[in-house]
N, C-alpha and C positions, 0 to 999 in steps of 0.2 A: 814469346813473341817472334813474329816474323817479319819481313820486309813487307809482305802483303798484307798483314795485319795494320801495319801504320798506314799503308797506301790506303785501304780499305777505311779506315777510321778518318783520316785526313780527308777523304774525300765525302765521308758523310758530314762531318764538320762543316765544311765548305757549302755543302747543299743545303744544311737544315740551318746553320747561324749565317753563312757570310763567309768569304775569303778572309776577309779583317779579322775575324774571331779565331782564325786557326793561328795558333801559337803553339811553341813547344810543350807549354804548358797546358793548354787546353787539350793537347793531343794527350799528353801523359796521363791527364786525368779521365779521359775517353777509356783509356787502354788499361786502367789501373796499374799504371807503371811509375817510374821517376824518369826524368827527363834524361838524366844518363843512359837508361836503356835505350831510348832513341838514337841518342848519339852513337852508339854501338853500330847502328844500321846507317845513319845519315848524317851529313855534316851541319845541317839546319833545315830551317824551313824551304827555301829554294831548292835544295836537293829534293826534297819529299815531293815538291811540286813538279819537278824535271822528271820523276819517276812516276807522277800520275800522268803526264802528258806522255811519256813513254809507253805506258800501260795501255793507254788509250790508243794511240797509233798501233801497237801490236794487236789489240783486239779488232780495230777497224780493219786489218788486213784480212782477216778471216771471216768478214762478212759476207756471205753468201747472196744471190738474187737469183731466183728461179721462179719462173711463173708461166703457166700454161696458156700459151698465145693461141690456141684454137679455140679458146672460149669468146663469148660475146664479149665487144670492146669494153662495155661496162662493168661485166665482170673482172675482165683483166684487170683494168686500171683500180677496181676496188681491191683486188687481191696484191695489188703493188702497194696500195695505200695500206693496207693492214700489213704487210711486211715492214713497211716504214714505220708505221705505229709501233710494231714490235720491237724495232731498233730503239727508237726513242724513248720507249716506257720501261724497258728491261731495267731493274734498278742499279746494277752496275753502270749503266751507261747514264742514266739520270743526273746520278752525282757528277759525273765527268761533264755533261752537258750544261750542268750548273756553272762549274769552273769556268767552261767556255764562254758562257754567256757573260758570266761577272767580269771576266778578264778580256772582254774582245776589245775593248778600246785601248787598253793599256798593255798588253802581253801578246805580241806577235803571234807568238806560238798557237795562242788561244784564236785570234784571228785565222791563221792559216786551218786550225781544226774545224772552224766553224764553215770555212769556206769549201775544204776537202767534203764534208758531210751535205752541203748544198749542191755541190757537182756530183755527188754519188747520186743524187735523188735526179738530178738533171740528167745527167749521162744514162741512167736505167728509165727513167722516164722518154728521154729521145729514142732510146732502142725499142722500145716498146711501141710508141707511135710509129715509128720508121716501118716496124714491121707490120703493123696494122694498114698502113697507108700503102705498103708495096703489095699486101694481098686484098686490096680493096674494101678493107673494112671500116675505114673512115675517109673522111672527103680527101680527095687529091688536091695538090698545090698548096697545101699548108706550109707554111715556113715553119717546120718541125723543130729546127733547132732554137729559135726564136721562141716558139710555143713553149717548150722544155724549159728555157731558161727562165721565162717569166713565170711560169706554172711552179716551178720548183722552188722558187724564190717565196712564194706566197705559203706554199705547203710546208716549207723549212720553217717558217715563221709560226704557223699554225701547230705543226708538231711540236715546237719547242714550248711554246704556250700550253699545249694540251688541249688546244681547243677544238670542240666538235665541230666548227666551221670546215675543217678538211673535207670533211664527207661532203658538204654542201658545195664547196668549192669543186671538190672533182666532179660533183655532178653536173654543176654549170658547164666545165670544161668538158664533158662528154657531151652536153647538147650542144655545144657551139662546133664540135669535131663530127657530129655523128652524120651519116649518109641521111636518115630519114628524119 
């Protein structure tokens, strides 16, 4: 059993049963080991949670974003949404996002991660919209930073909840900013 095994098992328990159900006993049971084996790697639950946050931060640093901006605005924005859906639905990230959402009101680290994810969507959306506006592909004169900020909040919530409304929201955004 490795630290990664413990981290993955802890994330799974939090995602499936809730943060409060994560104890060293439930974790040991899920791993099929004694609690003492966990203490060999971590001092306790809080150390495991710290490792979970660190793991997620390291993962987030390696997330890339690339989209072909020569395509039609509708396609570009749907490709971006598909990218974001992939980030939020990857099994390894779903467990972490579950922790973030469960702890956002009581753990500053969770709030910071939540904000970082939303800002990632916002900055990427703003870059795409800026590029499209500069090339005359969408309406000029839009307050793109404000539009990206507002849209990213809605998209973040839809992505976290796994709602299909993200596509409908994006379609209405495209209708609003389209030239035709």
